[in-house]
N, C-alpha and C positions, 0 to 999 in steps of 0.2 A: 053265607060263606064269606069269610074275610079274605081280602086279597093278600098275597104273600108280601112280606116286608121287603122293601128294596134293599139290595146289598149296598153297603157303604162303599164309597170309592176307594180303590186301592192306591196307596202312595206309590209314586214313581220314584225309582232310585235313579237320580241323575248324576250322582258323584261316583267316581271310580273308586272301588275299594283297593286297598294295598298301597304299595310304594308309589304308584303312578297317579294317585288321586290328589285331591286338594283338601286342606284343613282350614276352616275358618278359625278366628281367634278363640272362640269358646272351646272347640274341639282341641285346639293346640294347647291351651292352658290346662284342660282336663288331662291331656296326655302328659304334659310336663308334671302335673301333680302326681299322677300315677307313677311316673319314672322316679320322682324324688321319694315317694313312699316306698317303692321297690328298693331303691338304693339304701334307705334306712334299714329295711328288713334284711336285705342281703349283707349289710355291714355287720349285722349281729350273727350271721351264720358263718361257719368255718369253711367257706368255699373259696377257691383261688381264682375262679373264672368270672367273678362278678364284674370286673372291669370290661370284659368282652361283651357280656350281656347288656350292660348299661350303654356301651358305645353303640351297639346295634340299635337299641331303643332310641337313643338321642338322634342317631342318623335317620331313623324312620320319621321321627317327629319333625326334624328340620327339613327333610325332603318334602314332606307333604305341605308344610307351611311355605317353603320357598316356591313350590308349585302354585300355591294360591296367590302369591305375589307376582306370578308370571315369570319367575326366574328358574334357572336350572338348579337341580339339587346338587350339582357339582360345585356350586358356590360354597357350600359348607366345607369343601376340601381345604379351603384357605384357613379356616378355623383350626382344623385338625393339624395341618402342616405347621401353623404358627405355634401350636402347643408342643408338638414334637420338637420343633426347632429350639424352643425355649429350654426344654429339658436336655436336649443334646448339647446345647451351648453351655449349660450349667455343668454337665459332665466334663466338657472340654476345658472350661476355665478353672473349675474347682478340682478337677481330677477325680476319677472314679474311686481311687483308694481312699481319698479323704472322706468320701460319702459312704463307703461300704464298711469302714472300720469304726469301732466305737471311739468316741473322743475321750482320751485318758489324760493327756497333759492339760495344764491350765490354758484356758482360752482356745481350746481345740474345737469348740462348738461353732466357730465361725463358718466353716463350710456347711454344716448342718443348717444353720440359720439362713445362710445365703440360698441354699437349695430349697429350703422351706418357702422363702420369699418368691423364688422362681415358680414353685408349684402354686402358690397363692395367686401370682400374676396370671398363670395359665387358667386357673379356675375363674378368676375375675373376667378374663377374656370370654370364657364360655358363658358366664352370667350375662355380660353385656350383649352378646350375640343372641342369647335366649330371650332376653327382654326386648331387644330391638325387633325380633321376629314377632313377638307377641303383641307389640304396640302398633305395628304397621297394619293398615287396612288392606285386605286382599283386593285383587282386581275384580270389579263387579261383573264384568262380561266373561263369557266363556273364553278360555285360552287353550293353548295346545295341550294342557294337562287335564282338561275336563271342564265340566260345567261349573258355573260359579257356586261357591259354597253358600251363597244366598244369606249372608249375615245382614242384619239390619244396619242402616246407616247410623252409626254411632260415632260422633266426632272423637277422635283419639289424637294423642300426641304423635308427631312425626308423620302425619298423613300428607 
């Protein structure tokens, strides 16, 4: 009679799922890739609420990564406020009528180009924030947001 096979050890889940957990760099960049792929697919569909869906997804990714760095997820509020302030400032300076009507006279594209530059600056700000979060090493010890994401020690820029 043969002895029964030993059962393999069961993995312990040490990281919190959901908004309160922590994401290491690998999980973060995977999430960023999924969000970008979803943005491309959603851009091809005729839905109006894609910006809200993507904002929630980015907020989720940023929150978990900031938690891994030992920082509050509320830190990302500065990014969102800066982007909203840039767009509001463009409306105030350029005037909403100049942006909402089609340019018909010669050289009337100025407000559209200026507003496009403001939107580009807001996007660039988000790209810089996204890359900064992805390059920073997480805190190796458990913190108030959960156990360490246990990523290997890989020297990265900005550590």
